[in-house]
C-alpha positions as CSV (number, residue, x, y, z in Angstrom):
1,X,-21.5,11.2,-77.8
2,X,-19.1,10.3,-74.8
3,X,-17.9,12.6,-72.6
4,X,-14.0,13.3,-72.6
5,X,-12.8,12.9,-69.5
6,X,-16.0,13.0,-67.8
7,X,-15.9,16.4,-67.5
8,X,-19.7,17.7,-67.8
9,X,-22.8,17.3,-69.6
10,X,-23.0,17.9,-73.3
11,X,-25.0,21.3,-72.9
12,X,-24.3,24.1,-71.2
13,X,-26.4,27.7,-70.7
14,X,-25.0,30.9,-71.4
15,X,-25.9,33.9,-68.8
16,X,-24.8,37.3,-69.0
17,X,-25.1,39.9,-66.5
18,X,-27.2,42.5,-68.1
19,X,-30.4,41.0,-66.7
20,X,-32.1,42.0,-63.3
21,X,-30.5,40.1,-60.8
22,X,-34.0,38.0,-60.3
23,X,-34.2,37.5,-63.7
24,X,-30.3,35.9,-63.2
25,X,-31.3,33.7,-60.6
26,X,-34.8,32.7,-61.8
27,X,-32.8,31.2,-65.4
28,X,-29.9,29.6,-63.2
29,X,-32.5,27.8,-61.4
30,X,-34.2,26.3,-64.5
31,X,-30.5,25.2,-65.9
32,X,-30.1,23.7,-62.5
33,X,-33.5,22.1,-62.8
34,X,-32.6,20.5,-65.6
35,X,-28.5,19.8,-64.9
36,X,-26.7,21.9,-67.6
37,X,-23.9,23.8,-66.8
38,X,-23.9,28.2,-66.4
39,X,-21.3,30.0,-68.7
40,X,-20.9,33.1,-67.6
41,X,-20.0,36.1,-69.9
42,X,-17.8,39.2,-69.5
43,X,-18.8,42.3,-71.6
44,X,-17.7,45.6,-70.3
45,X,-21.6,46.5,-70.8
46,X,-22.8,44.1,-68.6
47,X,-22.3,43.0,-64.7
48,X,-19.0,41.8,-63.6
49,X,-19.1,37.7,-64.2
50,X,-17.4,37.3,-60.4
51,X,-20.6,39.0,-59.0
52,X,-22.7,37.0,-61.3
53,X,-21.3,33.8,-60.0
54,X,-21.5,34.8,-56.8
55,X,-25.2,35.6,-57.0
56,X,-25.7,32.4,-58.2
57,X,-23.8,29.8,-56.5
58,X,-26.0,30.6,-53.3
59,X,-29.1,28.7,-56.0
60,X,-27.7,26.3,-57.8
61,X,-25.6,23.2,-57.7
62,X,-24.4,22.8,-61.2
63,X,-21.3,23.6,-62.7
64,X,-20.1,27.0,-63.3
65,X,-18.0,28.6,-65.9
66,X,-16.4,31.6,-67.2
67,X,-16.3,32.3,-70.7
68,X,-14.7,34.3,-71.1
69,X,-13.1,36.8,-69.1
70,X,-10.0,38.9,-70.2
71,X,-6.6,39.2,-68.4
72,X,-6.0,42.2,-70.7
73,X,-9.1,43.9,-68.9
74,X,-8.3,42.5,-65.3
75,X,-5.0,40.9,-64.2
76,X,-4.5,37.5,-64.0
77,X,-3.4,38.3,-60.3
78,X,-7.2,39.6,-59.5
79,X,-8.8,36.5,-61.5
80,X,-7.0,34.0,-59.4
81,X,-8.1,35.5,-56.3
82,X,-11.8,35.8,-57.6
83,X,-11.8,32.4,-58.4
84,X,-10.4,31.0,-55.1
85,X,-12.9,33.1,-53.1
86,X,-15.9,31.7,-55.1
87,X,-14.5,28.2,-54.6
88,X,-14.0,29.0,-50.7
89,X,-17.1,29.6,-50.4
90,X,-18.9,27.3,-52.4
91,X,-19.1,23.5,-53.1
92,X,-20.1,23.9,-56.9
93,X,-17.5,23.3,-59.7
94,X,-16.2,26.2,-61.4
95,X,-14.5,26.1,-64.8
96,X,-12.4,29.1,-66.3
97,X,-12.2,30.2,-69.5
98,X,-10.1,33.0,-70.4
99,X,-9.5,35.1,-73.9
100,X,-7.5,38.4,-74.9
101,X,-10.7,39.8,-76.6
102,X,-10.3,42.6,-79.5
103,X,-7.2,44.7,-78.6
104,X,-4.8,46.9,-80.7
105,X,-1.4,44.7,-80.1
106,X,-2.4,41.2,-80.9
107,X,1.1,39.8,-80.1
108,X,1.0,41.5,-76.9
109,X,-2.5,40.4,-76.3
110,X,-1.8,36.9,-77.0
111,X,1.4,36.3,-75.0
112,X,-0.2,37.4,-71.5
113,X,-3.1,35.4,-72.2
114,X,-0.9,32.5,-72.9
115,X,1.4,33.7,-69.8
116,X,-1.8,34.1,-67.7
117,X,-2.8,30.2,-68.9
118,X,0.3,29.2,-67.7
119,X,-0.3,30.6,-64.3
120,X,-3.7,29.6,-64.1
121,X,-2.5,25.8,-64.5
122,X,-0.1,26.1,-62.2
123,X,-2.5,28.1,-59.1
124,X,-5.4,27.0,-59.5
125,X,-7.2,23.0,-59.0
126,X,-10.2,23.9,-62.0
127,X,-10.4,23.2,-65.6
128,X,-8.9,26.0,-67.4
129,X,-10.1,26.6,-71.3
130,X,-9.2,29.7,-73.5
131,X,-11.3,31.1,-76.1
132,X,-10.2,30.7,-79.4
133,X,-11.2,31.4,-83.0
134,X,-7.8,31.7,-84.9
135,X,-5.0,29.3,-85.5
136,X,-2.2,30.5,-84.0
137,X,-3.7,30.8,-80.5
138,X,-5.5,27.4,-80.9
139,X,-2.5,25.9,-81.4
140,X,0.0,27.9,-78.5
141,X,-3.1,27.4,-76.7
142,X,-3.7,24.0,-76.7
143,X,-0.6,23.1,-75.7
144,X,-1.6,24.4,-72.2
145,X,-5.3,24.8,-71.3
146,X,-7.6,21.4,-70.3
147,X,-10.1,23.0,-73.7
148,X,-10.5,25.5,-76.0
149,X,-14.1,27.7,-76.4
150,X,-14.6,27.9,-80.3
151,X,-16.0,30.9,-81.5
152,X,-18.2,28.9,-84.3
153,X,-20.4,26.2,-84.2
154,X,-20.5,25.5,-88.6
155,X,-19.2,22.1,-88.2
156,X,-17.2,23.3,-91.2
157,X,-15.6,26.2,-89.2
158,X,-15.3,23.4,-86.1
159,X,-13.2,21.2,-88.4
160,X,-11.0,23.9,-90.0
161,X,-10.1,25.5,-86.4
162,X,-10.0,21.9,-84.8
163,X,-6.9,21.3,-87.5
164,X,-5.0,23.4,-85.2
165,X,-5.4,21.8,-81.8
166,X,-1.6,20.4,-81.4
167,X,-3.2,18.3,-78.0
168,X,-5.9,16.3,-77.2
169,X,-8.2,18.6,-75.5
170,X,-11.8,18.6,-74.8
171,X,-13.6,21.2,-77.5
172,X,-16.2,23.3,-76.8
173,X,-18.6,25.0,-79.0
174,X,-20.0,28.2,-77.8
175,X,-22.9,29.8,-80.6
176,X,-25.3,32.3,-80.3
177,X,-28.5,30.0,-80.0
178,X,-32.1,30.3,-79.8
179,X,-35.6,28.5,-80.5
180,X,-37.3,30.4,-83.3
181,X,-39.6,32.5,-84.2
182,X,-38.4,33.8,-80.9
183,X,-39.3,37.9,-79.8
184,X,-35.3,38.5,-79.3
185,X,-34.2,37.5,-83.0
186,X,-32.4,40.9,-83.5
187,X,-30.6,39.8,-80.6
188,X,-29.5,36.6,-82.2
189,X,-28.4,38.4,-85.0
190,X,-26.2,41.4,-83.6
191,X,-24.6,38.1,-81.3
192,X,-23.5,36.2,-84.7
193,X,-22.5,39.5,-86.5
194,X,-20.2,40.1,-83.1
195,X,-18.4,36.8,-83.6
196,X,-18.8,36.1,-87.3
197,X,-15.9,38.3,-88.1
198,X,-13.3,38.0,-84.4
199,X,-10.4,36.5,-87.2
200,X,-8.9,37.7,-90.0
201,X,-7.0,33.8,-91.2
202,X,-11.0,32.6,-90.7
203,X,-12.5,35.7,-92.2
204,X,-9.9,35.0,-95.3
205,X,-10.2,30.9,-95.6
206,X,-13.9,31.5,-95.7
207,X,-14.7,34.6,-98.5
208,X,-16.5,36.9,-95.3
209,X,-13.9,39.9,-96.3
210,X,-17.0,42.1,-97.5
211,X,-19.1,41.3,-94.9
212,X,-16.5,41.9,-92.0
213,X,-16.0,45.1,-93.8
214,X,-19.7,46.2,-93.5
215,X,-19.6,44.9,-90.0
216,X,-16.6,46.8,-89.2
217,X,-18.7,50.0,-89.4
218,X,-20.8,49.1,-87.1
219,X,-21.1,50.7,-83.3
220,X,-22.1,47.3,-81.7
221,X,-21.9,48.9,-78.3
222,X,-24.5,51.1,-79.4
223,X,-26.7,48.2,-81.3
224,X,-26.7,46.6,-78.0
225,X,-27.4,49.4,-75.7
226,X,-30.3,50.1,-77.7
227,X,-31.5,46.2,-77.6
228,X,-31.2,46.2,-73.7
229,X,-33.8,49.2,-73.5
230,X,-36.0,46.3,-75.5
231,X,-36.2,48.8,-78.7
232,X,-36.7,48.3,-82.1
233,X,-33.5,47.8,-84.5
234,X,-36.0,47.7,-87.3
235,X,-36.2,51.6,-86.9
236,X,-31.8,51.8,-86.8
237,X,-30.7,52.4,-90.2
238,X,-27.3,50.6,-88.9
239,X,-28.8,47.6,-88.3
240,X,-29.5,47.3,-92.1
241,X,-26.3,46.2,-92.6
242,X,-27.0,43.2,-90.3
243,X,-30.4,42.4,-92.1
244,X,-28.3,42.3,-95.5
245,X,-26.5,39.4,-94.5
246,X,-28.9,37.3,-92.0
247,X,-29.7,33.8,-93.6
248,X,-25.7,33.1,-93.9
249,X,-25.8,34.8,-90.1
250,X,-28.5,32.9,-88.9
251,X,-27.1,29.3,-91.1
252,X,-23.6,29.7,-90.2
253,X,-23.3,31.4,-87.1
254,X,-25.6,30.5,-84.9
255,X,-27.3,27.1,-83.3
256,X,-31.2,28.5,-83.8
257,X,-34.5,27.6,-85.5
258,X,-37.3,24.9,-84.5
259,X,-36.6,22.3,-81.9
260,X,-36.1,19.9,-83.8
261,X,-33.8,22.2,-86.1
262,X,-31.4,23.5,-83.4
263,X,-31.6,19.2,-82.1
264,X,-30.0,18.8,-85.7
265,X,-27.5,21.6,-85.7
266,X,-26.3,20.6,-81.7
267,X,-25.8,16.7,-83.0
268,X,-23.6,17.9,-85.8
269,X,-21.8,20.0,-83.3
270,X,-21.4,17.3,-80.8
271,X,-19.8,14.8,-83.8
272,X,-16.4,17.1,-83.4
273,X,-17.1,18.7,-80.2
274,X,-17.4,17.7,-76.6
275,X,-19.7,20.4,-75.4
276,X,-21.9,22.8,-76.5
277,X,-22.7,26.4,-74.8
278,X,-26.0,27.9,-75.9
279,X,-25.1,31.2,-76.1
280,X,-26.4,34.9,-75.5
281,X,-29.9,35.1,-76.6
282,X,-31.4,31.9,-75.3
283,X,-31.2,32.6,-71.7
284,X,-33.3,35.7,-72.2
285,X,-36.2,33.6,-73.8
286,X,-37.8,31.9,-71.0
287,X,-39.8,29.6,-73.8
288,X,-36.5,28.6,-75.2
289,X,-35.5,28.0,-71.4
290,X,-38.6,25.6,-70.8
291,X,-37.0,23.5,-73.6
292,X,-34.0,22.6,-72.2
293,X,-35.2,20.0,-70.5
294,X,-36.5,18.3,-73.9
295,X,-32.8,19.4,-75.7
296,X,-31.0,17.2,-73.1
297,X,-33.0,14.7,-72.7
298,X,-32.3,14.2,-77.0
299,X,-28.9,13.8,-75.9
300,X,-28.3,11.9,-73.0
């Protein structure tokens, strides 16, 4: 598939800041070696994404994206200052994705996010993206941003959410990903469960109300912390609710399977989107990262 606006390669790799610095650099170097875009996530349990970008920009030349940072966790002014600081010190291309995240007042969160998007477009000379999972933010953000980061990877879901984009924006699928079998399958299932219920409209449209009621009772922060200690979630009762939906999560909310199956899923996604980010936990698995070159060669 031709790349829209010549922005970047079709594949990107998500790297989060919850590994030791030397491990983050190791994975970043592999991404740089094969030439995939690096996307850094934000989470209260992770190192600051701007710290991670500063760390790896010393070692890589590929574009570095943020997918996403929230203008409700930090001010829009701080986001601008942090990106400008990186731009002044490094020659990498930087890509910035923002999204509100989960907050009690969705209307206010949307207003703050859209206001920040407009300011970023005015003041920063980098491609600006908005993380979207609902029709409303997709419609509004697509009038402002250069691109949309979709929290979906299944073609049916991507076709549905893409209908609400009002401009010809760059479309990016950001998906929990992994080559299976893997010791990180539990991390994959957690990531899928977290993204599966991010939009009420989506949940109602595709009939996931019962599943999301079960997931609403889970303490995902606790489950993530357990996995960060490399402990087995099979010994945690809460995780049984995730396992109950294992088949749906892997099929509908992940880019996972054998190498050939992952190639097939990526190929289907690229019929709708311009770029796909192999999300957490792909970067955690050394074997999966080593296969990046074979994935990228397939899609060149």
